[in-house]
CHARMM internal coordinates of N, CA and C (Angstrom, degrees):
IC EDIT
DIST 1 N 1 CA 1.4825
DIST 1 CA 1 C 1.5324
ANGL 1 N 1 CA 1 C 108.13
DIST 1 C 2 N 1.2250
ANGL 1 CA 1 C 2 N 119.39
DIHE 1 N 1 CA 1 C 2 N 132.48
DIST 2 N 2 CA 1.4274
ANGL 1 C 2 N 2 CA 126.99
DIHE 1 CA 1 C 2 N 2 CA 172.78
DIST 2 CA 2 C 1.5637
ANGL 2 N 2 CA 2 C 115.41
DIHE 1 C 2 N 2 CA 2 C -123.68
DIST 2 C 3 N 1.4031
ANGL 2 CA 2 C 3 N 118.27
DIHE 2 N 2 CA 2 C 3 N 133.23
DIST 3 N 3 CA 1.4485
ANGL 2 C 3 N 3 CA 116.75
DIHE 2 CA 2 C 3 N 3 CA 177.12
DIST 3 CA 3 C 1.4893
ANGL 3 N 3 CA 3 C 105.05
DIHE 2 C 3 N 3 CA 3 C -131.05
DIST 3 C 4 N 1.2956
ANGL 3 CA 3 C 4 N 114.83
DIHE 3 N 3 CA 3 C 4 N 139.61
DIST 4 N 4 CA 1.4182
ANGL 3 C 4 N 4 CA 120.80
DIHE 3 CA 3 C 4 N 4 CA 178.01
DIST 4 CA 4 C 1.5300
ANGL 4 N 4 CA 4 C 109.87
DIHE 3 C 4 N 4 CA 4 C -103.58
DIST 4 C 5 N 1.3267
ANGL 4 CA 4 C 5 N 116.56
DIHE 4 N 4 CA 4 C 5 N 137.93
DIST 5 N 5 CA 1.5393
ANGL 4 C 5 N 5 CA 122.03
DIHE 4 CA 4 C 5 N 5 CA -171.77
DIST 5 CA 5 C 1.4850
ANGL 5 N 5 CA 5 C 111.92
DIHE 4 C 5 N 5 CA 5 C -137.43
DIST 5 C 6 N 1.3318
ANGL 5 CA 5 C 6 N 118.27
DIHE 5 N 5 CA 5 C 6 N 144.57
DIST 6 N 6 CA 1.3629
ANGL 5 C 6 N 6 CA 125.94
DIHE 5 CA 5 C 6 N 6 CA 169.49
DIST 6 CA 6 C 1.5870
ANGL 6 N 6 CA 6 C 108.21
DIHE 5 C 6 N 6 CA 6 C -86.20
DIST 6 C 7 N 1.3075
ANGL 6 CA 6 C 7 N 116.41
DIHE 6 N 6 CA 6 C 7 N 175.24
DIST 7 N 7 CA 1.4581
ANGL 6 C 7 N 7 CA 118.21
DIHE 6 CA 6 C 7 N 7 CA -178.53
DIST 7 CA 7 C 1.5264
ANGL 7 N 7 CA 7 C 110.93
DIHE 6 C 7 N 7 CA 7 C -61.33
DIST 7 C 8 N 1.2675
ANGL 7 CA 7 C 8 N 121.12
DIHE 7 N 7 CA 7 C 8 N -35.70
DIST 8 N 8 CA 1.5285
ANGL 7 C 8 N 8 CA 131.32
DIHE 7 CA 7 C 8 N 8 CA -174.13
DIST 8 CA 8 C 1.5460
ANGL 8 N 8 CA 8 C 108.12
DIHE 7 C 8 N 8 CA 8 C -66.08
DIST 8 C 9 N 1.3202
ANGL 8 CA 8 C 9 N 119.31
DIHE 8 N 8 CA 8 C 9 N -38.94
DIST 9 N 9 CA 1.4040
ANGL 8 C 9 N 9 CA 124.68
DIHE 8 CA 8 C 9 N 9 CA -168.82
DIST 9 CA 9 C 1.5708
ANGL 9 N 9 CA 9 C 112.59
DIHE 8 C 9 N 9 CA 9 C -109.30
DIST 9 C 10 N 1.2711
ANGL 9 CA 9 C 10 N 120.30
DIHE 9 N 9 CA 9 C 10 N 16.19
DIST 10 N 10 CA 1.4833
ANGL 9 C 10 N 10 CA 121.57
DIHE 9 CA 9 C 10 N 10 CA -174.21
DIST 10 CA 10 C 1.5456
ANGL 10 N 10 CA 10 C 109.45
DIHE 9 C 10 N 10 CA 10 C -73.80
DIST 10 C 11 N 1.3102
ANGL 10 CA 10 C 11 N 122.46
DIHE 10 N 10 CA 10 C 11 N -35.92
DIST 11 N 11 CA 1.4303
ANGL 10 C 11 N 11 CA 125.21
DIHE 10 CA 10 C 11 N 11 CA 171.19
DIST 11 CA 11 C 1.4558
ANGL 11 N 11 CA 11 C 115.35
DIHE 10 C 11 N 11 CA 11 C -56.90
DIST 11 C 12 N 1.3215
ANGL 11 CA 11 C 12 N 109.74
DIHE 11 N 11 CA 11 C 12 N -50.50
DIST 12 N 12 CA 1.5311
ANGL 11 C 12 N 12 CA 116.77
DIHE 11 CA 11 C 12 N 12 CA 176.58
DIST 12 CA 12 C 1.5417
ANGL 12 N 12 CA 12 C 110.82
DIHE 11 C 12 N 12 CA 12 C -58.46
DIST 12 C 13 N 1.2826
ANGL 12 CA 12 C 13 N 121.07
DIHE 12 N 12 CA 12 C 13 N -50.28
DIST 13 N 13 CA 1.4419
ANGL 12 C 13 N 13 CA 127.52
DIHE 12 CA 12 C 13 N 13 CA -172.86
DIST 13 CA 13 C 1.5960
ANGL 13 N 13 CA 13 C 104.28
DIHE 12 C 13 N 13 CA 13 C -59.78
DIST 13 C 14 N 1.3601
ANGL 13 CA 13 C 14 N 119.86
DIHE 13 N 13 CA 13 C 14 N -46.41
DIST 14 N 14 CA 1.4495
ANGL 13 C 14 N 14 CA 117.04
DIHE 13 CA 13 C 14 N 14 CA 179.09
DIST 14 CA 14 C 1.4899
ANGL 14 N 14 CA 14 C 115.79
DIHE 13 C 14 N 14 CA 14 C -63.90
DIST 14 C 15 N 1.4340
ANGL 14 CA 14 C 15 N 113.95
DIHE 14 N 14 CA 14 C 15 N -42.05
DIST 15 N 15 CA 1.4132
ANGL 14 C 15 N 15 CA 117.55
DIHE 14 CA 14 C 15 N 15 CA 174.74
DIST 15 CA 15 C 1.5423
ANGL 15 N 15 CA 15 C 113.01
DIHE 14 C 15 N 15 CA 15 C -60.43
DIST 15 C 16 N 1.2232
ANGL 15 CA 15 C 16 N 118.68
DIHE 15 N 15 CA 15 C 16 N -44.06
DIST 16 N 16 CA 1.5025
ANGL 15 C 16 N 16 CA 121.12
DIHE 15 CA 15 C 16 N 16 CA -177.88
DIST 16 CA 16 C 1.5693
ANGL 16 N 16 CA 16 C 105.40
DIHE 15 C 16 N 16 CA 16 C -67.42
DIST 16 C 17 N 1.3218
ANGL 16 CA 16 C 17 N 120.28
DIHE 16 N 16 CA 16 C 17 N -44.85
DIST 17 N 17 CA 1.4221
ANGL 16 C 17 N 17 CA 116.25
DIHE 16 CA 16 C 17 N 17 CA 179.32
DIST 17 CA 17 C 1.5595
ANGL 17 N 17 CA 17 C 116.55
DIHE 16 C 17 N 17 CA 17 C -54.39
DIST 17 C 18 N 1.2994
ANGL 17 CA 17 C 18 N 111.92
DIHE 17 N 17 CA 17 C 18 N -42.32
DIST 18 N 18 CA 1.4994
ANGL 17 C 18 N 18 CA 116.52
DIHE 17 CA 17 C 18 N 18 CA -176.28
DIST 18 CA 18 C 1.5708
ANGL 18 N 18 CA 18 C 104.94
DIHE 17 C 18 N 18 CA 18 C -69.85
DIST 18 C 19 N 1.3538
ANGL 18 CA 18 C 19 N 120.67
DIHE 18 N 18 CA 18 C 19 N -44.80
DIST 19 N 19 CA 1.4043
ANGL 18 C 19 N 19 CA 123.30
DIHE 18 CA 18 C 19 N 19 CA -178.53
DIST 19 CA 19 C 1.5767
ANGL 19 N 19 CA 19 C 112.39
DIHE 18 C 19 N 19 CA 19 C -56.61
DIST 19 C 20 N 1.3491
ANGL 19 CA 19 C 20 N 113.89
DIHE 19 N 19 CA 19 C 20 N -41.88
DIST 20 N 20 CA 1.4218
ANGL 19 C 20 N 20 CA 118.03
DIHE 19 CA 19 C 20 N 20 CA -174.74
DIST 20 CA 20 C 1.6107
ANGL 20 N 20 CA 20 C 113.55
DIHE 19 C 20 N 20 CA 20 C -79.73
DIST 20 C 21 N 1.3413
ANGL 20 CA 20 C 21 N 113.10
DIHE 20 N 20 CA 20 C 21 N -35.85
DIST 21 N 21 CA 1.5493
ANGL 20 C 21 N 21 CA 115.27
DIHE 20 CA 20 C 21 N 21 CA -173.82
DIST 21 CA 21 C 1.5528
ANGL 21 N 21 CA 21 C 113.87
DIHE 20 C 21 N 21 CA 21 C -105.16
DIST 21 C 22 N 1.4109
ANGL 21 CA 21 C 22 N 115.19
DIHE 21 N 21 CA 21 C 22 N -21.74
DIST 22 N 22 CA 1.3583
ANGL 21 C 22 N 22 CA 117.26
DIHE 21 CA 21 C 22 N 22 CA -175.11
DIST 22 CA 22 C 1.5425
ANGL 22 N 22 CA 22 C 118.05
DIHE 21 C 22 N 22 CA 22 C 66.94
DIST 22 C 23 N 1.3542
ANGL 22 CA 22 C 23 N 108.79
DIHE 22 N 22 CA 22 C 23 N 21.65
DIST 23 N 23 CA 1.4979
ANGL 22 C 23 N 23 CA 117.71
DIHE 22 CA 22 C 23 N 23 CA -176.77
DIST 23 CA 23 C 1.5288
ANGL 23 N 23 CA 23 C 107.73
DIHE 22 C 23 N 23 CA 23 C -122.46
DIST 23 C 24 N 1.3040
ANGL 23 CA 23 C 24 N 119.09
DIHE 23 N 23 CA 23 C 24 N 161.99
DIST 24 N 24 CA 1.3891
ANGL 23 C 24 N 24 CA 128.31
DIHE 23 CA 23 C 24 N 24 CA 176.32
DIST 24 CA 24 C 1.4836
ANGL 24 N 24 CA 24 C 110.94
DIHE 23 C 24 N 24 CA 24 C -74.44
DIST 24 C 25 N 1.2934
ANGL 24 CA 24 C 25 N 122.88
DIHE 24 N 24 CA 24 C 25 N 117.37
DIST 25 N 25 CA 1.5177
ANGL 24 C 25 N 25 CA 123.60
DIHE 24 CA 24 C 25 N 25 CA -172.74
DIST 25 CA 25 C 1.6206
ANGL 25 N 25 CA 25 C 107.47
DIHE 24 C 25 N 25 CA 25 C -78.11
DIST 25 C 26 N 1.4031
ANGL 25 CA 25 C 26 N 113.63
DIHE 25 N 25 CA 25 C 26 N 154.95
DIST 26 N 26 CA 1.3737
ANGL 25 C 26 N 26 CA 117.88
DIHE 25 CA 25 C 26 N 26 CA 173.01
DIST 26 CA 26 C 1.5675
ANGL 26 N 26 CA 26 C 100.87
DIHE 25 C 26 N 26 CA 26 C -113.15
DIST 26 C 27 N 1.3603
ANGL 26 CA 26 C 27 N 120.07
DIHE 26 N 26 CA 26 C 27 N 132.21
DIST 27 N 27 CA 1.4023
ANGL 26 C 27 N 27 CA 125.24
DIHE 26 CA 26 C 27 N 27 CA 177.82
DIST 27 CA 27 C 1.5224
ANGL 27 N 27 CA 27 C 112.12
DIHE 26 C 27 N 27 CA 27 C -116.25
DIST 27 C 28 N 1.2962
ANGL 27 CA 27 C 28 N 114.66
DIHE 27 N 27 CA 27 C 28 N 119.10
DIST 28 N 28 CA 1.4055
ANGL 27 C 28 N 28 CA 125.74
DIHE 27 CA 27 C 28 N 28 CA -178.19
DIST 28 CA 28 C 1.5290
ANGL 28 N 28 CA 28 C 114.07
DIHE 27 C 28 N 28 CA 28 C -116.15
DIST 28 C 29 N 1.2870
ANGL 28 CA 28 C 29 N 123.47
DIHE 28 N 28 CA 28 C 29 N 145.35
DIST 29 N 29 CA 1.3439
ANGL 28 C 29 N 29 CA 125.65
DIHE 28 CA 28 C 29 N 29 CA 173.88
DIST 29 CA 29 C 1.4810
ANGL 29 N 29 CA 29 C 108.73
DIHE 28 C 29 N 29 CA 29 C -87.35
DIST 29 C 30 N 1.4082
ANGL 29 CA 29 C 30 N 112.52
DIHE 29 N 29 CA 29 C 30 N 135.61
DIST 30 N 30 CA 1.4679
ANGL 29 C 30 N 30 CA 120.34
DIHE 29 CA 29 C 30 N 30 CA 177.81
DIST 30 CA 30 C 1.5242
ANGL 30 N 30 CA 30 C 111.12
DIHE 29 C 30 N 30 CA 30 C -70.34
DIST 30 C 31 N 1.3669
ANGL 30 CA 30 C 31 N 117.75
DIHE 30 N 30 CA 30 C 31 N 150.06
DIST 31 N 31 CA 1.3116
ANGL 30 C 31 N 31 CA 124.60
DIHE 30 CA 30 C 31 N 31 CA 177.08
DIST 31 CA 31 C 1.6260
ANGL 31 N 31 CA 31 C 107.57
DIHE 30 C 31 N 31 CA 31 C -76.43
DIST 31 C 32 N 1.3073
ANGL 31 CA 31 C 32 N 118.95
DIHE 31 N 31 CA 31 C 32 N 161.29
DIST 32 N 32 CA 1.5122
ANGL 31 C 32 N 32 CA 118.85
DIHE 31 CA 31 C 32 N 32 CA -175.20
DIST 32 CA 32 C 1.5004
ANGL 32 N 32 CA 32 C 109.38
DIHE 31 C 32 N 32 CA 32 C -57.72
DIST 32 C 33 N 1.4259
ANGL 32 CA 32 C 33 N 116.29
DIHE 32 N 32 CA 32 C 33 N -41.08
DIST 33 N 33 CA 1.4451
ANGL 32 C 33 N 33 CA 115.87
DIHE 32 CA 32 C 33 N 33 CA -179.13
DIST 33 CA 33 C 1.5953
ANGL 33 N 33 CA 33 C 115.78
DIHE 32 C 33 N 33 CA 33 C -63.68
DIST 33 C 34 N 1.3284
ANGL 33 CA 33 C 34 N 112.03
DIHE 33 N 33 CA 33 C 34 N -31.92
DIST 34 N 34 CA 1.4215
ANGL 33 C 34 N 34 CA 119.06
DIHE 33 CA 33 C 34 N 34 CA -177.61
DIST 34 CA 34 C 1.5413
ANGL 34 N 34 CA 34 C 111.16
DIHE 33 C 34 N 34 CA 34 C -76.32
DIST 34 C 35 N 1.2838
ANGL 34 CA 34 C 35 N 114.59
DIHE 34 N 34 CA 34 C 35 N -26.59
DIST 35 N 35 CA 1.4217
ANGL 34 C 35 N 35 CA 124.67
DIHE 34 CA 34 C 35 N 35 CA 179.79
DIST 35 CA 35 C 1.5486
ANGL 35 N 35 CA 35 C 110.39
DIHE 34 C 35 N 35 CA 35 C -66.24
DIST 35 C 36 N 1.2778
ANGL 35 CA 35 C 36 N 113.40
DIHE 35 N 35 CA 35 C 36 N -41.08
DIST 36 N 36 CA 1.5271
ANGL 35 C 36 N 36 CA 120.86
DIHE 35 CA 35 C 36 N 36 CA -171.35
DIST 36 CA 36 C 1.6004
ANGL 36 N 36 CA 36 C 106.68
DIHE 35 C 36 N 36 CA 36 C -62.16
DIST 36 C 37 N 1.3367
ANGL 36 CA 36 C 37 N 120.14
DIHE 36 N 36 CA 36 C 37 N -33.76
DIST 37 N 37 CA 1.4287
ANGL 36 C 37 N 37 CA 121.98
DIHE 36 CA 36 C 37 N 37 CA -168.76
DIST 37 CA 37 C 1.4798
ANGL 37 N 37 CA 37 C 113.82
DIHE 36 C 37 N 37 CA 37 C -110.28
DIST 37 C 38 N 1.3645
ANGL 37 CA 37 C 38 N 119.57
DIHE 37 N 37 CA 37 C 38 N 4.95
DIST 38 N 38 CA 1.4352
ANGL 37 C 38 N 38 CA 124.91
DIHE 37 CA 37 C 38 N 38 CA -171.08
DIST 38 CA 38 C 1.5256
ANGL 38 N 38 CA 38 C 111.81
DIHE 37 C 38 N 38 CA 38 C -120.99
DIST 38 C 39 N 1.2637
ANGL 38 CA 38 C 39 N 116.17
DIHE 38 N 38 CA 38 C 39 N 122.40
DIST 39 N 39 CA 1.5473
ANGL 38 C 39 N 39 CA 121.32
DIHE 38 CA 38 C 39 N 39 CA 178.71
DIST 39 CA 39 C 1.5071
ANGL 39 N 39 CA 39 C 105.73
DIHE 38 C 39 N 39 CA 39 C -97.87
DIST 39 C 40 N 1.3459
ANGL 39 CA 39 C 40 N 115.44
DIHE 39 N 39 CA 39 C 40 N 157.99
DIST 40 N 40 CA 1.3112
ANGL 39 C 40 N 40 CA 126.67
DIHE 39 CA 39 C 40 N 40 CA 174.02
DIST 40 CA 40 C 1.5670
ANGL 40 N 40 CA 40 C 112.24
DIHE 39 C 40 N 40 CA 40 C -67.70
DIST 40 C 41 N 1.2666
ANGL 40 CA 40 C 41 N 120.37
DIHE 40 N 40 CA 40 C 41 N 142.97
DIST 41 N 41 CA 1.4707
ANGL 40 C 41 N 41 CA 123.93
DIHE 40 CA 40 C 41 N 41 CA -178.00
DIST 41 CA 41 C 1.4773
ANGL 41 N 41 CA 41 C 116.16
DIHE 40 C 41 N 41 CA 41 C -74.05
DIST 41 C 42 N 1.3383
ANGL 41 CA 41 C 42 N 112.58
DIHE 41 N 41 CA 41 C 42 N -7.74
DIST 42 N 42 CA 1.4627
ANGL 41 C 42 N 42 CA 119.35
DIHE 41 CA 41 C 42 N 42 CA -176.53
DIST 42 CA 42 C 1.5788
ANGL 42 N 42 CA 42 C 112.46
DIHE 41 C 42 N 42 CA 42 C -116.77
DIST 42 C 43 N 1.2827
ANGL 42 CA 42 C 43 N 117.68
DIHE 42 N 42 CA 42 C 43 N -12.40
DIST 43 N 43 CA 1.5140
ANGL 42 C 43 N 43 CA 120.10
DIHE 42 CA 42 C 43 N 43 CA -176.14
DIST 43 CA 43 C 1.5652
ANGL 43 N 43 CA 43 C 104.43
DIHE 42 C 43 N 43 CA 43 C -154.73
DIST 43 C 44 N 1.2493
ANGL 43 CA 43 C 44 N 111.29
DIHE 43 N 43 CA 43 C 44 N -170.25
DIST 44 N 44 CA 1.5146
ANGL 43 C 44 N 44 CA 116.99
DIHE 43 CA 43 C 44 N 44 CA 178.42
DIST 44 CA 44 C 1.4339
ANGL 44 N 44 CA 44 C 118.68
DIHE 43 C 44 N 44 CA 44 C -97.22
DIST 44 C 45 N 1.3661
ANGL 44 CA 44 C 45 N 114.58
DIHE 44 N 44 CA 44 C 45 N -3.88
DIST 45 N 45 CA 1.4669
ANGL 44 C 45 N 45 CA 120.82
DIHE 44 CA 44 C 45 N 45 CA -176.35
DIST 45 CA 45 C 1.6102
ANGL 45 N 45 CA 45 C 109.94
DIHE 44 C 45 N 45 CA 45 C -69.23
DIST 45 C 46 N 1.2465
ANGL 45 CA 45 C 46 N 114.33
DIHE 45 N 45 CA 45 C 46 N 160.17
DIST 46 N 46 CA 1.4577
ANGL 45 C 46 N 46 CA 124.72
DIHE 45 CA 45 C 46 N 46 CA -179.42
DIST 46 CA 46 C 1.5714
ANGL 46 N 46 CA 46 C 106.30
DIHE 45 C 46 N 46 CA 46 C -63.99
DIST 46 C 47 N 1.2998
ANGL 46 CA 46 C 47 N 119.10
DIHE 46 N 46 CA 46 C 47 N 130.40
DIST 47 N 47 CA 1.4791
ANGL 46 C 47 N 47 CA 122.09
DIHE 46 CA 46 C 47 N 47 CA 176.55
DIST 47 CA 47 C 1.5109
ANGL 47 N 47 CA 47 C 108.87
DIHE 46 C 47 N 47 CA 47 C -72.39
DIST 47 C 48 N 1.3035
ANGL 47 CA 47 C 48 N 108.07
DIHE 47 N 47 CA 47 C 48 N 144.70
DIST 48 N 48 CA 1.5320
ANGL 47 C 48 N 48 CA 118.83
DIHE 47 CA 47 C 48 N 48 CA 173.77
DIST 48 CA 48 C 1.4478
ANGL 48 N 48 CA 48 C 113.84
DIHE 47 C 48 N 48 CA 48 C -112.47
DIST 48 C 49 N 1.3297
ANGL 48 CA 48 C 49 N 123.01
DIHE 48 N 48 CA 48 C 49 N -26.51
DIST 49 N 49 CA 1.3933
ANGL 48 C 49 N 49 CA 129.26
DIHE 48 CA 48 C 49 N 49 CA -174.71
DIST 49 CA 49 C 1.5012
ANGL 49 N 49 CA 49 C 111.44
DIHE 48 C 49 N 49 CA 49 C -127.18
DIST 49 C 50 N 1.3443
ANGL 49 CA 49 C 50 N 117.68
DIHE 49 N 49 CA 49 C 50 N 157.92
DIST 50 N 50 CA 1.4478
ANGL 49 C 50 N 50 CA 125.08
DIHE 49 CA 49 C 50 N 50 CA 173.22
DIST 50 CA 50 C 1.5910
ANGL 50 N 50 CA 50 C 101.56
DIHE 49 C 50 N 50 CA 50 C -123.41
DIST 50 C 51 N 1.2888
ANGL 50 CA 50 C 51 N 118.78
DIHE 50 N 50 CA 50 C 51 N 127.98
DIST 51 N 51 CA 1.4789
ANGL 50 C 51 N 51 CA 122.74
DIHE 50 CA 50 C 51 N 51 CA 174.95
DIST 51 CA 51 C 1.5297
ANGL 51 N 51 CA 51 C 106.25
DIHE 50 C 51 N 51 CA 51 C -111.93
DIST 51 C 52 N 1.2630
ANGL 51 CA 51 C 52 N 118.53
DIHE 51 N 51 CA 51 C 52 N 123.38
DIST 52 N 52 CA 1.4520
ANGL 51 C 52 N 52 CA 124.32
DIHE 51 CA 51 C 52 N 52 CA -172.40
DIST 52 CA 52 C 1.5653
ANGL 52 N 52 CA 52 C 108.14
DIHE 51 C 52 N 52 CA 52 C -147.86
DIST 52 C 53 N 1.3615
ANGL 52 CA 52 C 53 N 113.35
DIHE 52 N 52 CA 52 C 53 N 172.42
DIST 53 N 53 CA 1.4624
ANGL 52 C 53 N 53 CA 121.07
DIHE 52 CA 52 C 53 N 53 CA 172.95
DIST 53 CA 53 C 1.5520
ANGL 53 N 53 CA 53 C 107.25
DIHE 52 C 53 N 53 CA 53 C -93.80
DIST 53 C 54 N 1.2792
ANGL 53 CA 53 C 54 N 114.95
DIHE 53 N 53 CA 53 C 54 N 175.05
DIST 54 N 54 CA 1.5134
ANGL 53 C 54 N 54 CA 119.15
DIHE 53 CA 53 C 54 N 54 CA 174.74
DIST 54 CA 54 C 1.3739
ANGL 54 N 54 CA 54 C 115.69
DIHE 53 C 54 N 54 CA 54 C -37.66
END
COOR INIT
IC SEED 1 N 1 CA 1 C
IC BUILD
């Protein structure tokens, strides 16, 4: 599972990931190139982070 998140929704993304997967999430910052083409999973803003499992 992968979720993309902006600065505003990162707490919600982490909480939802744990609730759905029961695993500890890994949060990584997206590179500048990835940011350009990736939207937040919860709004239309540019994503800053990716939350995923191992």
